[in-house]
N, C-alpha and C positions, 0 to 999 in steps of 0.2 A: 432602529430596531435591532437587538441583539440576536444573531443567529446561534441558536443552540447546537451543540455538536451533533446531537442525533437528528437534527433537521438538514445539516449541511449535505449536499449530494456527495461529496468526497468520503464523509464519514459513513453514509448510507451504503455507498458502493464498497467501501473498504470492509465494512462490517460484514456485509452479504458475502464478499469474497472469503473472509476469514471463516465465517460460519460454514460455507460450503467446503473449504479445505480441511477444517477440522472435522468435519463429518465424514470426509473421505479417507484421511490419513492417520487419524489419532490412534487407531487400534493396529496400525500397520507396523510390522517389524522392519520395514525398509529403512536403511541407514540414514535416508535423507529426511524421513518424516518428521523427526523432532525439529530439525532446522526449519522445515517448512512452516509448521505450526508456530514456533517461536517468532518467526519473521511475520507471519499474519498477524498474529496478536500485537507484536511491536509496531506495526503498521497502524492499528486502530489507536493505539496509546500515543503515537507521534501526531496523528491527525487531531485527536481530542486535545492534547497540549497545545499544538499550534493555533487550533481555533480559541482556546482560552487566551491566546496572546502572549504566553510564556516563551520567550526566546524564539518567536515565530520564524524568523529567516533561517536560523541555525536548525530548527526541527523540520522545516520545509526541505532544506538541503539534505538532512539525514533521510527523510522519506524518499528522496530521489535516489540516494544511494541504495537504500533498502529495496526499492523496486528493481534496481538492475541486479541485486543479489538474489532476490526473489524469482525473477525471470531465469536466471541461470539455474537455480535450483530446481525449477519446474522443469526446464528443458532436459537436464541431467536426470531427473526422476522419470521423466517420460521415456528417455532412451533407456533406462534401466528397468522399465516394466511397472512403475508405481501408477502411472497414468496412461490411459489409451489416447490415441490421437484426438478424438472428440473432446475428451476432457481437458487435454493440453490446450487445444484451441479455445475451448470455453474460458479457461483461466488466463490465457493470453489475451483475449479480448477485454476481460475484466481489468487486467493489469494496464492495458492501453488506455481504457476509459479513466482509469484511477490517474494514470500519468498525465493524460490531457487535463484533468482537473488540477493536478498539482502543477503543471507546467504554466497555467493561466494563473494560478493563485501566486506563484513564485515570482513571474513576471511583474504582476501588479505589486506585489509586496516590495520587491527590490527597486522598482520605480519609485514608489511612494517613500522608500527609505533615502533614496538618492535625491528626490526633490526636497525632502525636508532638511537635508544637510546643506542645501544651498543657502 
C-alpha cells in the first residue's frame, strides 16, 4: 500500500511546524525571518520528494542538514528576540520529533540500499 505524502507522520509534522513558523514570522522584519520561512518550506518539499522516491537517500541527507541549519536559526532568532523561550521550546520539540522520524527513515533506507548492493 502506497503512503501518500500528506499521510506520512514526517510530512504531517513538518507541515504543521512550517505552518506555525510562517504564521509567526512572515510579517516580521527580523533579519532571520526570511531564512526561517525558506527553510521550513524547503523541509516540506524535501519530505514530499523523498516520499515520492526521487533520490530518496540524497533528499533524506539534505533534510538532516536542513534540520541542523533550522535549529541554529531558531536558536539565534530566540537569542535576538524573534521568539520567546516557550516558543523556542515548542519549535525545538517539533524539530526533535521530525529528526527522530528522519533518523529512523534514513537508517532503514541506508540499510535497504546496502543490502540490495550485496
